[in-house]
N, C-alpha and C positions, 0 to 999 in steps of 0.2 A: 584738614583745614577748617577753621572756624568761619562760617558764613552767616552774616547778619544782614538785616534790612534797616532802612531808615527813610523817613520822610522829613526833610529838613533843608534849610538853605545849603546849597551844595558847597559854597565857599567855607562853610563851617565844618566840613567833614574832615576829621583828624586821621588822615592816612598818609603813608609815604608817597603814594602815587594816586592821583585822581585821573580817571580815564573818561574822555568824552569822544564821541564819534562825530564825523562830519561827512556829508555827501559831497561828491565832486560838483563844483559850481554852486554850492549852496551859499546863500547870503547869510551873514551872521544873524540878522534880525529875523530870519525864518525860524529860529529856535531861541526862545527866551533863555534857555540854559546856556547856550553858547554865547549869546549876547551878554549875559551877566558875567560869565567867566572871562570874556574878553575885556569887559570894563574893569573888572577887579584885577586883571593881570596887567593893567596899564596898556591895553591895546596890543599885547604880544601876539595873540591869535590873528588879529587883523593884519598885523605887519608881516607875519609869516605867509599869509595868503597873498598879500599885495606884492611881496617880493618873489612869489612863485616857489618858495621853499616848501610849501605844503599846499597841495591842490585837492586833497580829499580822494585821491585815486584809491582803488581797492587795496587795503592792507598797507598803504603808505602810513608812516608814523612820524611824529614830531615830538621829541622829548624835551620839555621846557624845565629848566633847572631852577629858575627864580620866578615863580608865578605871581609874585606881588601879594595883594591882600587876599590870599587864599590860604586856609589852614594847611592844606596838603603841601608837602615839601616839593613835590614835582607834579607837573601836569603832562599827561600823555594824550596827544590827539591821534586818532586812528581813522584812516580813510575808509569810507563805506562804499565808494564807487558811485555809479550813476543812479542807484536806488532801484535797479531793475530786478533785484532778487527778492524773494519773499522776506518779510520783515524778520521772522524768527531765524531764518538761515543767515541773514546779514548780521544780526546781533550775535548769534552763536559764533560766527567766524571772526568778527571783529573783537569780541571778548577773548576768544582764544589767541588771537594775534597779540592783544594787549598783555595777556598773561605770560606769553612766551618772551615778550620784550622785557617785562618787569622781572621775570625769572632771571634773565641774562644780566640785569642790572643789580641783582642780589638785594632787591628791596624786599621788605617783609610784609607789607600790607598794601591793599589795593582797594580803591573805591570805584565802582562803575556807575556812570550816570545813565539812568533810564529817563528818557524824556517823558514828561507828564502827558503828552499827547498820545503816547503809545498805549496799547492795552498792557497794563502793568504786570498782570500775572504772566502773560505770554512772554513779555520782554524780560522779566526777571528769570523765568525758567530758561530762556535761551542764553542769557548772560551767564547764569550759573553753569549750565551745560558747557558753554564755550570755555570758561575758565578751567573747569575740572578736566575736560577732555584735552585742553591745550597743554596742561602741565604734566600729563601722563609721562612717566619716566621709563624709557625702554632700557636704560643702562642699569638695571637692577643688580647686576653682578659686578659693577665697577666699584672700586673701593676708595677712589681719590675724590676729594672736594665735594662730597655728597651734600653737605649742609648748604652749599651755595645754590643748590638747585630748587629750593623750596621756599615759598613764602607762606606765612601763617594765617593771614586774615584777609577776608574778602567782605566788603560791604556793598550790597546792591541798594542804590539810593535814588530817590526822586525828590524834586523840589516840592511837589504837590501830588495829591491823589490818595489812594487807599493803601494803607500799610498792610492790611490783611491780604490784598491782592498780591503785593510784593512777597509776602510770606508764603502764600500758596504757591506762587511760581518758583520761589527758591526751593521749597521742599520737594516739589515735583522734579525740578531740575537736578537736585542732588540725587534723587532716587535713580533717575534715568542715566545720569552721567556715571555714577558709581557702578551701576549694573553694566554699562558699556565698558568701563575700565576693568571691571572684574573679568569680562570676556577677553579683553585685550591682554590682561596679565596672563591668563591661562594660555593664550595663543603665543605669547612672547617667551614663555618658559621653555628651556631646553627639553628635548624629548627624554633625556635621562632623568629629568625631574618629574615631568608630567607624563607618566606611563598610563596605560588604560586603568590600572588599579588606582593610581594616584588621582586621576581625573574623577573616578568614581568616589574616592574618599573626599575630595573637595566638593563634589556635588552633594554628597551626604551631609557634610558640615553646613553647606549653604542651605540645604533644604530644612535641616533641623533649626537653623537660626531664623528662617523666615516663614515657618509654619507650613511647609509643604510636605507631602507624603512622598517617599522614595523607596524604590525597590531596585536592587542591582542583581541582575542575572549573571551567574558565572558560566563557564564553558559547558559544564555538565548539564546545567539547566537548559542552556541553549540547544545542546545535543538532544536532550529529551524532547524538546519541542520541535526539532527538525529544522533548525536554522543553519542549513548547510552553506548558505552564501556567506554569512559572517564568519563561520568557522573555517571555510575554505581560505579566506583572506588571512585569517589568524594563524594558519597552520605553520607558516614559516618563521614565526616569532617565538622566542622563549618567554615573552611577556603574555600572560593570559588575557584573552579578550573579555570585555564586560559589556553588558547591555544595561544602560542607565535609564530608568523609567521614573519620571517625576510627575506628580499630580498636584495641580492647584485646584482646590475646591472652594468656591466662594461662600461667603457668609449669607445667611438668609435667603431671600428670593433669588431665583436665577432662571435662565431660559431652560425650559424643560426639553430634554432630549438632545441638546446641543453639546458637542464635545469637540473643541478645536485641538488638533494634534499638530505639534511642531516637531519635526524630525531633523536632526543635525548630524552631518557626517563628522565622525570622531576618529579619524586616522591620526594618531599621535605622532607617527613618523612614517613617511612614505618613501621607500627606496625604489619603488616600482616593482619590487619582488624579482622574480626570475627575469622579467622584461625590464632589466635594470635601467634606471635613469642615468643620464650623464652626470659626472661628478660636479660640474659647474652649477653653482647655486643650489645644490642638494641640501645644504644646511637650512634653507628656508622651508624645507618640507616638514618642519615642526609645526608650521601653520596650517597643515592639512586637516586640522581639527577645528578650524575657525567656525564652521557651521555649528558644530556641537557646542562650542563655547558660547556662540550667540544664543542658542536655545537656553543654556544655563543662565546667561545674563538676563534674558527676558523673563525666565521663571522667577529669578530673584526679584526683579522689579514688580512682577505681578503679585508676589507674596506680600508686598508692601502697599501697592495701590488698590488691591482687592476688587477688581471689576466683577460684575455678576455673571460671568461665563466660566464654566469649568474648562481647564486647559490641561493637556497631556503633553509632556516633553519626553521625547525618546532620542537617546544618543547611543548609537552603536560605536563602541570604542575598541580599537585594536591597532597594532602596528602592521605594516606591510613590508615583510622582510624576505630576503632570499636565504634559503638553507636547504639542507637535504630533505626536509619535511615539507617545503613550500609547494603550493599548487603550481602547476606548470601549464604553459600554453597547450591547448588540446584537451585539458581535463574537462570533465562534465560534472557539475555540481547540482544538487537538488535543493531548491530554496524552500523556505517555510510555506510558501503558497502552493508547493507541489510542482511548480514549473522547473524544468531543467534548463541549465545555462551552460553553453560551451564557452570556456575561457579562451579567448583568442590572445588577449594581452593582459598580463597580470597587473599592469600599471593602470588598468581601468577597473580599479578595485572599489572606488567609492560608491559606484552605482550598485555593486554587489551587496555591500553592507546596508545601503539604503533600501534595497529590495526587501530584505527580511525585516528591517525596522518598520517600514511602512506597512507591510503585511501585519506585523504585530500590533501596530497602532490601530489598524482596522479591526483586528480581533478584539481589541479592548474597547471598541465602540466609537471610534472617531467618525464624526459626521462632516468634518472639514479637515483638509490636510494642507500643510505648507512645509516644504523641505528646503534646507539651505546646505549648500555644499561647495567647497572649492573643487569643482568637478573636472573642468577641462581647461587645457591650455588654449583651446580654440576660442574661448570666450574673450581672452585677452587680445587675441588677434582681431576679433570682430569689434569689440567695444572698448578696448584699452582699459584704463584704470578709472574711468569716469562713471560708467554705467555698469551695473550687474544685469545679467540677462534674466528674463522671467518668461516661463512657458507654463502652460497648464491646459486642463481639459474643460474649463468653464470660464467663459469670457468675463462674466460678472465678478467671479471670485478673483481672477487675475487683476481686474480693474480695481477691486477693493485693496489688494496688496499694493498696487502702484500708488493709489491714493494715500494709503497709510505711510508709504515711503516718502511721499511728498511732505506730509505733515512732519515726519521725522527728519527731513533733510537728507534722505538717502534715495538714490536714483536707480530706477529699474527700467529696462527697455524690453518690450515684448518681441519675441521671435515666434515664427509660425511653428505649429506642431501638427503637421499634416500626416495623414495615414500613409501617404506615399513614401515617407521616410522609413517606415517600418521594413520595407524591402531590404534595407541595408543591414538590419540586424537578424535576418532570417538565418537559421543554421541548418546544415544538412543532417546533423547528428542529434541535435537537441531542440528544445522548443525555440530558444533564441540564443544569440551569441552576445558577448558583452561589449563588443565594439563594432562600429559600422564603417570604419575606414576614415579617410581624411576629409571627405566632403561632408559639410554640415555637422561637424563634430559636436557642437553644443546641442543641436536638435536631436541627433540620433542618441545621445546620452539621455536626454529627457524622454525620448521615445521608449528607451529601455525601462526607465523608471515607471513610465505610465503603465507598463504591463502589469504592475503590482498594485495599482491604485484602485482598480475597479471603477464603480460609478460615483465614488466620493468626490465632491469638488476639491480640486487639488491645484496648487501652484508650486512650481519648482524654481528656486533662485540659484543660479550659478554665480557664485561670488568670487571665483578664482582670481579675477583681475582687480577686485576692489577690497579684498580682505587684508591686503598687505600693501603699504606704500613704500616704494623703493626710494623716493625722494621726499624729504620733509616739505610740508606746506607752511606758510606763515602762521597758521593757526593749529598745526598738528605735527607731531614728530613723525619721522619715518618709522615703519614697522606696522604692527597690527592696528586695524581701524575699528574693529568691533562692529562692522556693518551687520545689520539685521536685528540687533538687540532692540533698538527703539522702534523699528518698523513692526516687529512682532507685538510689541506692547500696544502701539496705536491700532494695529489690526484687531487685537483682542477687544479694545475699547470701542472700535467701530462696530464690531459684531454685537457687543453688549448694548449699544445705543439703538439698535434696530427695533 
């Protein structure tokens, strides 16, 4: 999509559809932009409001076909609700709603009105993100009517203000949205297409394109290093495991000694192994690498934004399959850290591969850690699909991640990580066991991961309930969400600004 910017009278914008947002209960004269568009449309906006056909409720839309003395062929009003959401989130979601409506109308160009009273760089960024995220196509393997799904041109416009601010916002919005959609694409692909080897190949191509260093460890290299936890999970699959290690090195001056490590679970398909999952909904287990995809998306964005903090991305990638070679309940494996793990349930495999990946990140010099994983079904029971869970060993670091998520429009809810929960993962035969029973499943999973963190400030994000939408939103298709990509970018930038 071609994305442009403009500072000009809005009625002169030559697009098929001009989009303006309106808050619930807002008077037209509260916004010069709305007041002008209402006057030039012959009072159409005012009449829609007066008749109750449009009230400005969140994601409500009104599609006006003959907007009068306006160059745009159509005018689309989108409701922004009561104005109780952060401005960027509101703009992002309303722009996404508009894009999905316009897509359904088969229009080819869209203009989005940024009010001059807003911070134009932030508004333009949010609008660009909303449109590009909103039109993400999950039907990539459908062959019918593909052309009708896309429009070609987006113009982010304001009646007055700084054109350079608009341009800065659009550029940043494109980087973040495309990085998120890159992660969504990887997550959406069938596991027959995105195997561990293919994930490594796509990571390599991305790293080369955006100036990142990459190393991919094969199974023999992992065996030589003693990564028994990753290899234990991989044993049941014919597809070889890979450990993807990406480095972003900033230009010029940077914070000495700081190395932020992002670790993402990369199970490209999860059957549950010998502890086989039920058949219902197993097809969605291609999304069990959403954490790894988020790390790749974040690294892609960092390669373009170039913040002054070095970052390490580590993605352990494997399938979890049942076979005659697969690890079995009751097996004991030795992790890279030297700790032994009794495998009680082979479907608790994500924490096993994270154990070795986090240990390796520490060996490579990580001074701060954050991991992302579609780790437990328990998090969906606890928090639904609205919040991801966050746990960690350092309150300030956890708070930083939550704050970064708020900037990105992604929600995290803190859960306690108390030493008392460790009792549930004690093993009679090994150092620890990989599952702690039904009680506190999100917490005991994090407690397991903490065993491999040491004293490095660490935050764990359980995104199992938020990485995949079962039902579409007005501003986003059902399917992969790309959660974590933008949070990780904002987190890096917060670290850089200290």
